[in-house]
Phi, psi and omega in degrees: 000145181252139173251136181239131179234118180266155173204165174106356178289174178162195181253130181216152177281155176306137183092349181276186184227153172216154173235121176265145177237149176222112181259131181255143174215170182097226183280063188286346178297340183271355184288128173240265179283148172227154185210163170244133172242166174217153178221117177270158180305130178077005182239162177284155176293136182230150178286132178260308182199152179224146178228133179277174182297333180270358176100359177291145185231155171220145185231151169294147181303327184292343183241355181303135180085349180244326182251146176227126179254132179219167180220148175241098185294331178295331180256001182052044185226141171245152183233137174243105176274121184243114179246165178049048185294147181239156177305327180287355173277353179299125183182171166271127182258130183241136173272143182222143163215174184299341179275352178148193183243152168279179185277345180097149176222135185279132172240124179235125180246118181268148181270000000 
């Protein structure tokens, strides 16, 4: 089983930046793809970005050009750099891998 711990959420003004981190531990040998999802109040959880074991990435159209997902395999950590944040980016952000979910971290963007 894999444990995921997110950090880096917070409150930021529109146009600002945040970097989320997700550190994996446990049965990390099984980790392949990792991803970030988000869930805003009253909405379904949606995929934000995914990164494969080789570093290939895919992004939701709503974040393309603003968010960058990267991974440091030596640290078993993925990073989501979020720039040009908008109020509609406000949500709880969850880290995911095939072994499970993180606990979530709140991102709030004020207008």
